[in-house]
PyMOL Python script that loads the backbone (N, CA, C, O; Angstrom):
from pymol import cmd

cmd.read_pdbstr("""\
ATOM      1  N   MET A   1       0.833  -1.175   0.000  1.00  0.00           N
ATOM      2  CA  MET A   1       0.000   0.000   0.000  1.00  0.00           C
ATOM      3  C   MET A   1       0.882   1.245   0.000  1.00  0.00           C
ATOM      4  O   MET A   1       1.796   1.347   0.819  1.00  0.00           O
ATOM      5  N   LYS A   2       0.633   2.175  -0.882  1.00  0.00           N
ATOM      6  CA  LYS A   2       1.433   3.382  -1.009  1.00  0.00           C
ATOM      7  C   LYS A   2       0.894   4.472  -0.092  1.00  0.00           C
ATOM      8  O   LYS A   2      -0.316   4.668   0.017  1.00  0.00           O
ATOM      9  N   ILE A   3       1.815   5.180   0.569  1.00  0.00           N
ATOM     10  CA  ILE A   3       1.436   6.291   1.441  1.00  0.00           C
ATOM     11  C   ILE A   3       1.394   7.559   0.596  1.00  0.00           C
ATOM     12  O   ILE A   3       2.283   7.802  -0.221  1.00  0.00           O
ATOM     13  N   ALA A   4       0.367   8.352   0.797  1.00  0.00           N
ATOM     14  CA  ALA A   4       0.205   9.577   0.023  1.00  0.00           C
ATOM     15  C   ALA A   4       1.314  10.580   0.356  1.00  0.00           C
ATOM     16  O   ALA A   4       1.859  10.573   1.459  1.00  0.00           O
ATOM     17  N   ASP A   5       1.637  11.440  -0.608  1.00  0.00           N
ATOM     18  CA  ASP A   5       2.698  12.420  -0.420  1.00  0.00           C
ATOM     19  C   ASP A   5       2.324  13.494   0.595  1.00  0.00           C
ATOM     20  O   ASP A   5       3.208  14.016   1.274  1.00  0.00           O
ATOM     21  N   TRP A   6       1.061  13.838   0.720  1.00  0.00           N
ATOM     22  CA  TRP A   6       0.663  14.909   1.620  1.00  0.00           C
ATOM     23  C   TRP A   6       0.864  14.522   3.083  1.00  0.00           C
ATOM     24  O   TRP A   6       0.890  15.401   3.944  1.00  0.00           O
ATOM     25  N   VAL A   7       1.005  13.244   3.385  1.00  0.00           N
ATOM     26  CA  VAL A   7       1.231  12.802   4.761  1.00  0.00           C
ATOM     27  C   VAL A   7       2.583  13.302   5.268  1.00  0.00           C
ATOM     28  O   VAL A   7       2.723  13.617   6.450  1.00  0.00           O
ATOM     29  N   ARG A   8       3.563  13.375   4.397  1.00  0.00           N
ATOM     30  CA  ARG A   8       4.904  13.818   4.762  1.00  0.00           C
ATOM     31  C   ARG A   8       5.081  15.323   4.652  1.00  0.00           C
ATOM     32  O   ARG A   8       6.202  15.811   4.799  1.00  0.00           O
ATOM     33  N   SER A   9       4.021  16.074   4.399  1.00  0.00           N
ATOM     34  CA  SER A   9       4.151  17.517   4.199  1.00  0.00           C
ATOM     35  C   SER A   9       4.512  18.265   5.475  1.00  0.00           C
ATOM     36  O   SER A   9       5.035  19.376   5.396  1.00  0.00           O
ATOM     37  N   ALA A  10       4.254  17.698   6.637  1.00  0.00           N
ATOM     38  CA  ALA A  10       4.587  18.373   7.894  1.00  0.00           C
ATOM     39  C   ALA A  10       6.065  18.242   8.249  1.00  0.00           C
ATOM     40  O   ALA A  10       6.548  18.972   9.115  1.00  0.00           O
ATOM     41  N   GLU A  11       6.785  17.346   7.617  1.00  0.00           N
ATOM     42  CA  GLU A  11       8.208  17.190   7.901  1.00  0.00           C
ATOM     43  C   GLU A  11       8.995  18.370   7.349  1.00  0.00           C
ATOM     44  O   GLU A  11       8.621  18.963   6.337  1.00  0.00           O
ATOM     45  N   SER A  12      10.086  18.699   8.024  1.00  0.00           N
ATOM     46  CA  SER A  12      10.889  19.820   7.552  1.00  0.00           C
ATOM     47  C   SER A  12      11.698  19.407   6.323  1.00  0.00           C
ATOM     48  O   SER A  12      11.955  18.228   6.082  1.00  0.00           O
ATOM     49  N   MET A  13      12.084  20.413   5.567  1.00  0.00           N
ATOM     50  CA  MET A  13      12.886  20.165   4.376  1.00  0.00           C
ATOM     51  C   MET A  13      14.248  19.642   4.791  1.00  0.00           C
ATOM     52  O   MET A  13      14.749  19.981   5.863  1.00  0.00           O
ATOM     53  N   GLY A  14      14.841  18.828   3.954  1.00  0.00           N
ATOM     54  CA  GLY A  14      16.153  18.277   4.256  1.00  0.00           C
ATOM     55  C   GLY A  14      17.082  18.373   3.066  1.00  0.00           C
ATOM     56  O   GLY A  14      16.667  18.672   1.946  1.00  0.00           O
ATOM     57  N   LEU A  15      18.337  18.113   3.335  1.00  0.00           N
ATOM     58  CA  LEU A  15      19.292  18.084   2.234  1.00  0.00           C
ATOM     59  C   LEU A  15      19.051  16.838   1.402  1.00  0.00           C
ATOM     60  O   LEU A  15      18.723  15.781   1.941  1.00  0.00           O
ATOM     61  N   PRO A  16      19.207  16.954   0.117  1.00  0.00           N
ATOM     62  CA  PRO A  16      18.947  15.789  -0.740  1.00  0.00           C
ATOM     63  C   PRO A  16      19.857  14.604  -0.411  1.00  0.00           C
ATOM     64  O   PRO A  16      21.056  14.768  -0.185  1.00  0.00           O
ATOM     65  N   PHE A  17      19.278  13.442  -0.390  1.00  0.00           N
ATOM     66  CA  PHE A  17      19.959  12.165  -0.183  1.00  0.00           C
ATOM     67  C   PHE A  17      20.564  12.016   1.219  1.00  0.00           C
ATOM     68  O   PHE A  17      21.412  11.147   1.421  1.00  0.00           O
ATOM     69  N   THR A  18      20.154  12.831   2.179  1.00  0.00           N
ATOM     70  CA  THR A  18      20.623  12.709   3.560  1.00  0.00           C
ATOM     71  C   THR A  18      19.441  12.853   4.506  1.00  0.00           C
ATOM     72  O   THR A  18      18.337  13.210   4.092  1.00  0.00           O
ATOM     73  N   SER A  19      19.684  12.572   5.768  1.00  0.00           N
ATOM     74  CA  SER A  19      18.647  12.778   6.782  1.00  0.00           C
ATOM     75  C   SER A  19      18.871  14.074   7.544  1.00  0.00           C
ATOM     76  O   SER A  19      18.280  14.276   8.605  1.00  0.00           O
ATOM     77  N   ILE A  20      19.713  14.953   7.021  1.00  0.00           N
ATOM     78  CA  ILE A  20      20.024  16.214   7.686  1.00  0.00           C
ATOM     79  C   ILE A  20      18.951  17.249   7.353  1.00  0.00           C
ATOM     80  O   ILE A  20      18.718  17.528   6.177  1.00  0.00           O
ATOM     81  N   PRO A  21      18.288  17.827   8.369  1.00  0.00           N
ATOM     82  CA  PRO A  21      17.319  18.895   8.104  1.00  0.00           C
ATOM     83  C   PRO A  21      18.022  20.132   7.549  1.00  0.00           C
ATOM     84  O   PRO A  21      19.208  20.344   7.801  1.00  0.00           O
ATOM     85  N   ALA A  22      17.301  20.927   6.809  1.00  0.00           N
ATOM     86  CA  ALA A  22      17.902  22.080   6.144  1.00  0.00           C
ATOM     87  C   ALA A  22      18.403  23.129   7.134  1.00  0.00           C
ATOM     88  O   ALA A  22      19.403  23.795   6.866  1.00  0.00           O
ATOM     89  N   TYR A  23      17.725  23.289   8.275  1.00  0.00           N
ATOM     90  CA  TYR A  23      18.161  24.314   9.220  1.00  0.00           C
ATOM     91  C   TYR A  23      19.504  23.976   9.869  1.00  0.00           C
ATOM     92  O   TYR A  23      20.164  24.868  10.401  1.00  0.00           O
ATOM     93  N   CYS A  24      19.912  22.735   9.836  1.00  0.00           N
ATOM     94  CA  CYS A  24      21.218  22.365  10.386  1.00  0.00           C
ATOM     95  C   CYS A  24      22.359  22.931   9.547  1.00  0.00           C
ATOM     96  O   CYS A  24      23.456  23.143  10.063  1.00  0.00           O
ATOM     97  N   CYS A  25      22.119  23.174   8.286  1.00  0.00           N
ATOM     98  CA  CYS A  25      23.171  23.657   7.393  1.00  0.00           C
ATOM     99  C   CYS A  25      23.198  25.175   7.273  1.00  0.00           C
ATOM    100  O   CYS A  25      23.855  25.715   6.384  1.00  0.00           O
ATOM    101  N   PHE A  26      22.496  25.860   8.155  1.00  0.00           N
ATOM    102  CA  PHE A  26      22.515  27.317   8.143  1.00  0.00           C
ATOM    103  C   PHE A  26      23.920  27.895   8.304  1.00  0.00           C
ATOM    104  O   PHE A  26      24.218  28.902   7.662  1.00  0.00           O
ATOM    105  N   PRO A  27      24.812  27.308   9.135  1.00  0.00           N
ATOM    106  CA  PRO A  27      26.175  27.853   9.225  1.00  0.00           C
ATOM    107  C   PRO A  27      26.943  27.804   7.906  1.00  0.00           C
ATOM    108  O   PRO A  27      27.920  28.535   7.743  1.00  0.00           O
ATOM    109  N   MET A  28      26.530  26.974   6.980  1.00  0.00           N
ATOM    110  CA  MET A  28      27.216  26.916   5.684  1.00  0.00           C
ATOM    111  C   MET A  28      27.045  28.209   4.884  1.00  0.00           C
ATOM    112  O   MET A  28      27.826  28.478   3.972  1.00  0.00           O
ATOM    113  N   LEU A  29      26.032  29.007   5.218  1.00  0.00           N
ATOM    114  CA  LEU A  29      25.843  30.276   4.516  1.00  0.00           C
ATOM    115  C   LEU A  29      27.005  31.232   4.734  1.00  0.00           C
ATOM    116  O   LEU A  29      27.289  32.066   3.874  1.00  0.00           O
ATOM    117  N   VAL A  30      27.679  31.122   5.870  1.00  0.00           N
ATOM    118  CA  VAL A  30      28.838  31.968   6.143  1.00  0.00           C
ATOM    119  C   VAL A  30      29.917  31.716   5.103  1.00  0.00           C
ATOM    120  O   VAL A  30      30.619  32.645   4.702  1.00  0.00           O
ATOM    121  N   CYS A  31      30.057  30.486   4.666  1.00  0.00           N
ATOM    122  CA  CYS A  31      31.098  30.137   3.687  1.00  0.00           C
ATOM    123  C   CYS A  31      30.835  30.774   2.323  1.00  0.00           C
ATOM    124  O   CYS A  31      31.765  30.961   1.539  1.00  0.00           O
ATOM    125  N   LEU A  32      29.597  31.103   2.040  1.00  0.00           N
ATOM    126  CA  LEU A  32      29.308  31.753   0.762  1.00  0.00           C
ATOM    127  C   LEU A  32      29.888  33.159   0.680  1.00  0.00           C
ATOM    128  O   LEU A  32      30.265  33.622  -0.396  1.00  0.00           O
ATOM    129  N   PHE A  33      29.957  33.839   1.838  1.00  0.00           N
ATOM    130  CA  PHE A  33      30.408  35.224   1.847  1.00  0.00           C
ATOM    131  C   PHE A  33      31.849  35.380   2.317  1.00  0.00           C
ATOM    132  O   PHE A  33      32.519  36.352   1.967  1.00  0.00           O
ATOM    133  N   TYR A  34      32.322  34.431   3.102  1.00  0.00           N
ATOM    134  CA  TYR A  34      33.674  34.518   3.655  1.00  0.00           C
ATOM    135  C   TYR A  34      34.320  33.141   3.553  1.00  0.00           C
ATOM    136  O   TYR A  34      34.488  32.439   4.550  1.00  0.00           O
ATOM    137  N   ALA A  35      34.669  32.778   2.353  1.00  0.00           N
ATOM    138  CA  ALA A  35      35.179  31.428   2.095  1.00  0.00           C
ATOM    139  C   ALA A  35      36.657  31.328   2.450  1.00  0.00           C
ATOM    140  O   ALA A  35      37.530  31.735   1.684  1.00  0.00           O
ATOM    141  N   ARG A  36      36.908  30.785   3.617  1.00  0.00           N
ATOM    142  CA  ARG A  36      38.262  30.474   4.059  1.00  0.00           C
ATOM    143  C   ARG A  36      38.250  29.037   4.546  1.00  0.00           C
ATOM    144  O   ARG A  36      37.188  28.470   4.803  1.00  0.00           O
ATOM    145  N   LEU A  37      39.403  28.464   4.669  1.00  0.00           N
ATOM    146  CA  LEU A  37      39.489  27.073   5.101  1.00  0.00           C
ATOM    147  C   LEU A  37      38.962  26.891   6.527  1.00  0.00           C
ATOM    148  O   LEU A  37      38.277  25.911   6.819  1.00  0.00           O
ATOM    149  N   TRP A  38      39.286  27.835   7.407  1.00  0.00           N
ATOM    150  CA  TRP A  38      38.830  27.695   8.789  1.00  0.00           C
ATOM    151  C   TRP A  38      37.333  27.943   8.932  1.00  0.00           C
ATOM    152  O   TRP A  38      36.703  27.340   9.801  1.00  0.00           O
ATOM    153  N   THR A  39      36.735  28.817   8.104  1.00  0.00           N
ATOM    154  CA  THR A  39      35.282  29.009   8.188  1.00  0.00           C
ATOM    155  C   THR A  39      34.539  27.777   7.676  1.00  0.00           C
ATOM    156  O   THR A  39      33.482  27.418   8.194  1.00  0.00           O
ATOM    157  N   ILE A  40      35.097  27.142   6.667  1.00  0.00           N
ATOM    158  CA  ILE A  40      34.480  25.910   6.172  1.00  0.00           C
ATOM    159  C   ILE A  40      34.560  24.830   7.241  1.00  0.00           C
ATOM    160  O   ILE A  40      33.590  24.106   7.465  1.00  0.00           O
ATOM    161  N   GLY A  41      35.704  24.716   7.900  1.00  0.00           N
ATOM    162  CA  GLY A  41      35.859  23.717   8.959  1.00  0.00           C
ATOM    163  C   GLY A  41      34.918  23.956  10.125  1.00  0.00           C
ATOM    164  O   GLY A  41      34.280  23.022  10.611  1.00  0.00           O
ATOM    165  N   ILE A  42      34.823  25.202  10.580  1.00  0.00           N
ATOM    166  CA  ILE A  42      33.930  25.527  11.693  1.00  0.00           C
ATOM    167  C   ILE A  42      32.476  25.281  11.313  1.00  0.00           C
ATOM    168  O   ILE A  42      31.710  24.747  12.115  1.00  0.00           O
ATOM    169  N   SER A  43      32.090  25.664  10.101  1.00  0.00           N
ATOM    170  CA  SER A  43      30.696  25.475   9.697  1.00  0.00           C
ATOM    171  C   SER A  43      30.339  23.994   9.553  1.00  0.00           C
ATOM    172  O   SER A  43      29.212  23.601   9.851  1.00  0.00           O
ATOM    173  N   VAL A  44      31.279  23.177   9.105  1.00  0.00           N
ATOM    174  CA  VAL A  44      31.026  21.735   9.018  1.00  0.00           C
ATOM    175  C   VAL A  44      30.874  21.145  10.415  1.00  0.00           C
ATOM    176  O   VAL A  44      29.995  20.315  10.647  1.00  0.00           O
ATOM    177  N   ILE A  45      31.727  21.567  11.347  1.00  0.00           N
ATOM    178  CA  ILE A  45      31.635  21.063  12.721  1.00  0.00           C
ATOM    179  C   ILE A  45      30.318  21.476  13.363  1.00  0.00           C
ATOM    180  O   ILE A  45      29.664  20.658  14.010  1.00  0.00           O
ATOM    181  N   VAL A  46      29.921  22.732  13.192  1.00  0.00           N
ATOM    182  CA  VAL A  46      28.658  23.204  13.764  1.00  0.00           C
ATOM    183  C   VAL A  46      27.474  22.471  13.133  1.00  0.00           C
ATOM    184  O   VAL A  46      26.514  22.134  13.826  1.00  0.00           O
ATOM    185  N   THR A  47      27.535  22.225  11.842  1.00  0.00           N
ATOM    186  CA  THR A  47      26.463  21.494  11.170  1.00  0.00           C
ATOM    187  C   THR A  47      26.323  20.083  11.731  1.00  0.00           C
ATOM    188  O   THR A  47      25.210  19.614  11.970  1.00  0.00           O
ATOM    189  N   VAL A  48      27.453  19.405  11.942  1.00  0.00           N
ATOM    190  CA  VAL A  48      27.410  18.044  12.487  1.00  0.00           C
ATOM    191  C   VAL A  48      26.881  18.051  13.923  1.00  0.00           C
ATOM    192  O   VAL A  48      26.109  17.170  14.302  1.00  0.00           O
ATOM    193  N   VAL A  49      27.292  19.042  14.726  1.00  0.00           N
ATOM    194  CA  VAL A  49      26.820  19.123  16.111  1.00  0.00           C
ATOM    195  C   VAL A  49      25.318  19.352  16.160  1.00  0.00           C
ATOM    196  O   VAL A  49      24.613  18.683  16.915  1.00  0.00           O
ATOM    197  N   VAL A  50      24.822  20.294  15.361  1.00  0.00           N
ATOM    198  CA  VAL A  50      23.384  20.577  15.350  1.00  0.00           C
ATOM    199  C   VAL A  50      22.602  19.372  14.825  1.00  0.00           C
ATOM    200  O   VAL A  50      21.507  19.086  15.307  1.00  0.00           O
ATOM    201  N   TRP A  51      23.150  18.681  13.857  1.00  0.00           N
ATOM    202  CA  TRP A  51      22.484  17.489  13.326  1.00  0.00           C
ATOM    203  C   TRP A  51      22.394  16.402  14.393  1.00  0.00           C
ATOM    204  O   TRP A  51      21.355  15.760  14.544  1.00  0.00           O
ATOM    205  N   ARG A  52      23.499  16.193  15.142  1.00  0.00           N
ATOM    206  CA  ARG A  52      23.480  15.185  16.214  1.00  0.00           C
ATOM    207  C   ARG A  52      22.482  15.573  17.314  1.00  0.00           C
ATOM    208  O   ARG A  52      21.789  14.715  17.860  1.00  0.00           O
ATOM    209  N   LEU A  53      22.417  16.861  17.632  1.00  0.00           N
ATOM    210  CA  LEU A  53      21.438  17.313  18.623  1.00  0.00           C
ATOM    211  C   LEU A  53      20.019  17.056  18.133  1.00  0.00           C
ATOM    212  O   LEU A  53      19.154  16.649  18.908  1.00  0.00           O
ATOM    213  N   GLN A  54      19.783  17.291  16.856  1.00  0.00           N
ATOM    214  CA  GLN A  54      18.451  17.073  16.293  1.00  0.00           C
ATOM    215  C   GLN A  54      18.087  15.596  16.335  1.00  0.00           C
ATOM    216  O   GLN A  54      16.932  15.249  16.580  1.00  0.00           O
ATOM    217  N   ILE A  55      19.050  14.735  16.099  1.00  0.00           N
ATOM    218  CA  ILE A  55      18.795  13.296  16.155  1.00  0.00           C
ATOM    219  C   ILE A  55      18.402  12.877  17.572  1.00  0.00           C
ATOM    220  O   ILE A  55      17.519  12.041  17.757  1.00  0.00           O
ATOM    221  N   LYS A  56      19.069  13.469  18.574  1.00  0.00           N
ATOM    222  CA  LYS A  56      18.778  13.133  19.968  1.00  0.00           C
ATOM    223  C   LYS A  56      17.540  13.845  20.504  1.00  0.00           C
ATOM    224  O   LYS A  56      17.066  13.521  21.593  1.00  0.00           O
ATOM    225  N   GLY A  57      17.015  14.807  19.757  1.00  0.00           N
ATOM    226  CA  GLY A  57      15.803  15.498  20.177  1.00  0.00           C
ATOM    227  C   GLY A  57      16.039  16.809  20.896  1.00  0.00           C
ATOM    228  O   GLY A  57      15.115  17.349  21.505  1.00  0.00           O
ATOM    229  N   TYR A  58      17.255  17.337  20.843  1.00  0.00           N
ATOM    230  CA  TYR A  58      17.567  18.600  21.494  1.00  0.00           C
ATOM    231  C   TYR A  58      17.653  19.708  20.465  1.00  0.00           C
ATOM    232  O   TYR A  58      17.724  19.450  19.264  1.00  0.00           O
ATOM    233  N   THR A  59      17.646  20.957  20.946  1.00  0.00           N
ATOM    234  CA  THR A  59      17.756  22.108  20.057  1.00  0.00           C
ATOM    235  C   THR A  59      19.050  22.854  20.360  1.00  0.00           C
ATOM    236  O   THR A  59      19.730  22.576  21.348  1.00  0.00           O
ATOM    237  N   LEU A  60      19.373  23.799  19.494  1.00  0.00           N
ATOM    238  CA  LEU A  60      20.586  24.592  19.686  1.00  0.00           C
ATOM    239  C   LEU A  60      20.448  25.491  20.909  1.00  0.00           C
ATOM    240  O   LEU A  60      21.422  25.689  21.635  1.00  0.00           O
ATOM    241  N   SER A  61      19.268  26.036  21.148  1.00  0.00           N
ATOM    242  CA  SER A  61      19.077  26.882  22.327  1.00  0.00           C
ATOM    243  C   SER A  61      19.231  26.068  23.606  1.00  0.00           C
ATOM    244  O   SER A  61      19.707  26.597  24.610  1.00  0.00           O
ATOM    245  N   TRP A  62      18.843  24.796  23.596  1.00  0.00           N
ATOM    246  CA  TRP A  62      19.051  23.933  24.755  1.00  0.00           C
ATOM    247  C   TRP A  62      20.544  23.763  25.017  1.00  0.00           C
ATOM    248  O   TRP A  62      20.986  23.782  26.166  1.00  0.00           O
ATOM    249  N   MET A  63      21.317  23.599  23.945  1.00  0.00           N
ATOM    250  CA  MET A  63      22.757  23.420  24.107  1.00  0.00           C
ATOM    251  C   MET A  63      23.402  24.668  24.710  1.00  0.00           C
ATOM    252  O   MET A  63      24.294  24.557  25.551  1.00  0.00           O
ATOM    253  N   VAL A  64      22.960  25.853  24.288  1.00  0.00           N
ATOM    254  CA  VAL A  64      23.510  27.096  24.838  1.00  0.00           C
ATOM    255  C   VAL A  64      23.160  27.226  26.316  1.00  0.00           C
ATOM    256  O   VAL A  64      24.018  27.580  27.125  1.00  0.00           O
ATOM    257  N   ARG A  65      21.908  26.943  26.678  1.00  0.00           N
ATOM    258  CA  ARG A  65      21.515  27.007  28.090  1.00  0.00           C
ATOM    259  C   ARG A  65      22.282  25.990  28.924  1.00  0.00           C
ATOM    260  O   ARG A  65      22.683  26.291  30.048  1.00  0.00           O
ATOM    261  N   ARG A  66      22.490  24.807  28.394  1.00  0.00           N
ATOM    262  CA  ARG A  66      23.230  23.764  29.107  1.00  0.00           C
ATOM    263  C   ARG A  66      24.682  24.170  29.306  1.00  0.00           C
ATOM    264  O   ARG A  66      25.240  23.943  30.379  1.00  0.00           O
ATOM    265  N   ALA A  67      25.304  24.764  28.298  1.00  0.00           N
ATOM    266  CA  ALA A  67      26.693  25.204  28.415  1.00  0.00           C
ATOM    267  C   ALA A  67      26.822  26.320  29.449  1.00  0.00           C
ATOM    268  O   ALA A  67      27.763  26.320  30.243  1.00  0.00           O
ATOM    269  N   ARG A  68      25.890  27.267  29.446  1.00  0.00           N
ATOM    270  CA  ARG A  68      25.920  28.337  30.442  1.00  0.00           C
ATOM    271  C   ARG A  68      25.730  27.788  31.845  1.00  0.00           C
ATOM    272  O   ARG A  68      26.341  28.277  32.795  1.00  0.00           O
ATOM    273  N   SER A  69      24.888  26.776  31.977  1.00  0.00           N
ATOM    274  CA  SER A  69      24.670  26.152  33.272  1.00  0.00           C
ATOM    275  C   SER A  69      25.943  25.482  33.768  1.00  0.00           C
ATOM    276  O   SER A  69      26.279  25.591  34.948  1.00  0.00           O
ATOM    277  N   LYS A  70      26.650  24.797  32.891  1.00  0.00           N
ATOM    278  CA  LYS A  70      27.894  24.132  33.270  1.00  0.00           C
ATOM    279  C   LYS A  70      28.980  25.149  33.635  1.00  0.00           C
ATOM    280  O   LYS A  70      29.756  24.920  34.563  1.00  0.00           O
ATOM    281  N   LEU A  71      29.035  26.269  32.909  1.00  0.00           N
ATOM    282  CA  LEU A  71      30.059  27.273  33.165  1.00  0.00           C
ATOM    283  C   LEU A  71      29.862  27.980  34.495  1.00  0.00           C
ATOM    284  O   LEU A  71      30.843  28.357  35.136  1.00  0.00           O
ATOM    285  N   ARG A  72      28.627  28.168  34.928  1.00  0.00           N
ATOM    286  CA  ARG A  72      28.402  28.850  36.200  1.00  0.00           C
ATOM    287  C   ARG A  72      28.346  27.885  37.376  1.00  0.00           C
ATOM    288  O   ARG A  72      28.071  28.306  38.500  1.00  0.00           O
ATOM    289  N   GLY A  73      28.598  26.615  37.146  1.00  0.00           N
ATOM    290  CA  GLY A  73      28.662  25.650  38.219  1.00  0.00           C
ATOM    291  C   GLY A  73      27.326  25.050  38.576  1.00  0.00           C
ATOM    292  O   GLY A  73      27.164  24.530  39.680  1.00  0.00           O
ATOM    293  N   GLU A  74      26.377  25.104  37.692  1.00  0.00           N
ATOM    294  CA  GLU A  74      25.042  24.540  37.866  1.00  0.00           C
ATOM    295  C   GLU A  74      24.332  25.087  39.097  1.00  0.00           C
ATOM    296  O   GLU A  74      23.489  24.409  39.686  1.00  0.00           O
ATOM    297  N   ARG A  75      24.671  26.312  39.486  1.00  0.00           N
ATOM    298  CA  ARG A  75      24.040  26.950  40.629  1.00  0.00           C
ATOM    299  C   ARG A  75      23.450  28.269  40.173  1.00  0.00           C
ATOM    300  O   ARG A  75      24.139  29.085  39.562  1.00  0.00           O
ATOM    301  N   VAL A  76      22.194  28.477  40.464  1.00  0.00           N
ATOM    302  CA  VAL A  76      21.530  29.715  40.084  1.00  0.00           C
ATOM    303  C   VAL A  76      21.215  30.480  41.360  1.00  0.00           C
ATOM    304  O   VAL A  76      20.464  30.008  42.213  1.00  0.00           O
ATOM    305  N   SER A  77      21.795  31.655  41.477  1.00  0.00           N
ATOM    306  CA  SER A  77      21.538  32.486  42.643  1.00  0.00           C
ATOM    307  C   SER A  77      20.250  33.262  42.433  1.00  0.00           C
ATOM    308  O   SER A  77      19.979  33.747  41.334  1.00  0.00           O
ATOM    309  N   SER A  78      19.463  33.375  43.486  1.00  0.00           N
ATOM    310  CA  SER A  78      18.182  34.065  43.337  1.00  0.00           C
ATOM    311  C   SER A  78      18.340  35.577  43.358  1.00  0.00           C
ATOM    312  O   SER A  78      17.441  36.304  42.933  1.00  0.00           O
ATOM    313  N   ARG A  79      19.482  36.055  43.853  1.00  0.00           N
ATOM    314  CA  ARG A  79      19.731  37.492  43.898  1.00  0.00           C
ATOM    315  C   ARG A  79      21.076  37.787  43.259  1.00  0.00           C
ATOM    316  O   ARG A  79      21.964  36.935  43.253  1.00  0.00           O
ATOM    317  N   PRO A  80      21.230  38.988  42.721  1.00  0.00           N
ATOM    318  CA  PRO A  80      22.526  39.339  42.124  1.00  0.00           C
ATOM    319  C   PRO A  80      23.616  39.397  43.193  1.00  0.00           C
ATOM    320  O   PRO A  80      23.334  39.628  44.369  1.00  0.00           O
ATOM    321  N   ILE A  81      24.842  39.187  42.778  1.00  0.00           N
ATOM    322  CA  ILE A  81      25.955  39.101  43.718  1.00  0.00           C
ATOM    323  C   ILE A  81      26.164  40.405  44.466  1.00  0.00           C
ATOM    324  O   ILE A  81      26.540  40.379  45.637  1.00  0.00           O
ATOM    325  N   TRP A  82      25.929  41.562  43.815  1.00  0.00           N
ATOM    326  CA  TRP A  82      26.120  42.838  44.510  1.00  0.00           C
ATOM    327  C   TRP A  82      25.113  42.979  45.655  1.00  0.00           C
ATOM    328  O   TRP A  82      25.434  43.569  46.687  1.00  0.00           O
ATOM    329  N   HIS A  83      23.924  42.455  45.489  1.00  0.00           N
ATOM    330  CA  HIS A  83      22.904  42.515  46.536  1.00  0.00           C
ATOM    331  C   HIS A  83      23.295  41.625  47.718  1.00  0.00           C
ATOM    332  O   HIS A  83      23.116  42.003  48.875  1.00  0.00           O
ATOM    333  N   ILE A  84      23.826  40.448  47.416  1.00  0.00           N
ATOM    334  CA  ILE A  84      24.249  39.529  48.474  1.00  0.00           C
ATOM    335  C   ILE A  84      25.407  40.127  49.267  1.00  0.00           C
ATOM    336  O   ILE A  84      25.414  40.054  50.495  1.00  0.00           O
ATOM    337  N   ARG A  85      26.383  40.715  48.582  1.00  0.00           N
ATOM    338  CA  ARG A  85      27.540  41.300  49.276  1.00  0.00           C
ATOM    339  C   ARG A  85      27.154  42.508  50.121  1.00  0.00           C
ATOM    340  O   ARG A  85      27.701  42.720  51.203  1.00  0.00           O
ATOM    341  N   ARG A  86      26.219  43.288  49.624  1.00  0.00           N
ATOM    342  CA  ARG A  86      25.858  44.506  50.343  1.00  0.00           C
ATOM    343  C   ARG A  86      25.018  44.216  51.579  1.00  0.00           C
ATOM    344  O   ARG A  86      25.235  44.838  52.619  1.00  0.00           O
ATOM    345  N   PHE A  87      24.082  43.306  51.497  1.00  0.00           N
ATOM    346  CA  PHE A  87      23.134  43.098  52.576  1.00  0.00           C
ATOM    347  C   PHE A  87      23.375  41.834  53.392  1.00  0.00           C
ATOM    348  O   PHE A  87      22.547  41.478  54.230  1.00  0.00           O
ATOM    349  N   SER A  88      24.497  41.148  53.162  1.00  0.00           N
ATOM    350  CA  SER A  88      24.737  39.937  53.943  1.00  0.00           C
ATOM    351  C   SER A  88      25.113  40.280  55.384  1.00  0.00           C
ATOM    352  O   SER A  88      24.804  39.512  56.295  1.00  0.00           O
ATOM    353  N   ARG A  89      25.775  41.417  55.604  1.00  0.00           N
ATOM    354  CA  ARG A  89      26.089  41.886  56.953  1.00  0.00           C
ATOM    355  C   ARG A  89      25.334  43.177  57.193  1.00  0.00           C
ATOM    356  O   ARG A  89      25.604  44.190  56.548  1.00  0.00           O
ATOM    357  N   LEU A  90      24.412  43.145  58.098  1.00  0.00           N
ATOM    358  CA  LEU A  90      23.637  44.348  58.389  1.00  0.00           C
ATOM    359  C   LEU A  90      24.334  45.209  59.435  1.00  0.00           C
ATOM    360  O   LEU A  90      23.970  46.371  59.619  1.00  0.00           O
ATOM    361  N   GLN A  91      25.327  44.656  60.119  1.00  0.00           N
ATOM    362  CA  GLN A  91      26.100  45.425  61.101  1.00  0.00           C
ATOM    363  C   GLN A  91      27.547  45.498  60.634  1.00  0.00           C
ATOM    364  O   GLN A  91      27.998  44.724  59.789  1.00  0.00           O
ATOM    365  N   ASP A  92      28.240  46.439  61.203  1.00  0.00           N
ATOM    366  CA  ASP A  92      29.669  46.563  60.927  1.00  0.00           C
ATOM    367  C   ASP A  92      30.379  45.350  61.523  1.00  0.00           C
ATOM    368  O   ASP A  92      30.063  44.982  62.655  1.00  0.00           O
ATOM    369  N   PRO A  93      31.324  44.704  60.823  1.00  0.00           N
ATOM    370  CA  PRO A  93      31.989  43.510  61.371  1.00  0.00           C
ATOM    371  C   PRO A  93      32.702  43.783  62.693  1.00  0.00           C
ATOM    372  O   PRO A  93      32.867  42.871  63.502  1.00  0.00           O
ATOM    373  N   GLY A  94      33.119  45.007  62.919  1.00  0.00           N
ATOM    374  CA  GLY A  94      33.838  45.330  64.170  1.00  0.00           C
ATOM    375  C   GLY A  94      32.892  45.462  65.353  1.00  0.00           C
ATOM    376  O   GLY A  94      33.343  45.433  66.498  1.00  0.00           O
ATOM    377  N   GLU A  95      31.614  45.603  65.114  1.00  0.00           N
ATOM    378  CA  GLU A  95      30.651  45.803  66.194  1.00  0.00           C
ATOM    379  C   GLU A  95      29.930  44.536  66.606  1.00  0.00           C
ATOM    380  O   GLU A  95      28.941  44.606  67.336  1.00  0.00           O
ATOM    381  N   GLU A  96      30.389  43.396  66.165  1.00  0.00           N
ATOM    382  CA  GLU A  96      29.715  42.151  66.506  1.00  0.00           C
ATOM    383  C   GLU A  96      29.863  41.868  67.986  1.00  0.00           C
ATOM    384  O   GLU A  96      30.882  42.204  68.590  1.00  0.00           O
ATOM    385  N   PHE A  97      28.861  41.257  68.566  1.00  0.00           N
ATOM    386  CA  PHE A  97      28.871  40.956  70.015  1.00  0.00           C
ATOM    387  C   PHE A  97      29.635  39.725  70.319  1.00  0.00           C
ATOM    388  O   PHE A  97      29.740  39.335  71.482  1.00  0.00           O
TER     389      PHE A  97
END
""", "prot")
cmd.dss("prot")
cmd.show_as("cartoon", "prot")
cmd.util.cbc("prot")
cmd.orient("prot")
């Protein structure tokens, strides 16, 4: 039994003969305007990373949030650091009992 073509219309466009979605190759556009060996290398690496994330079900924005979380030590302070430093001692340290 043949499946109708309109059933697949909700799927995103992909590169021909691959399973890579078209939005994964967006970094390749940089190579059109600034074609250097290192830009081609970086764009290929970014394309592969985004493609692997898409296969696992993650997005690029998730990866950025995850990296920021790892860089700050996976701890989110509820108040800015200047507020904590200013109001952590309500008395002068020399006047403690």
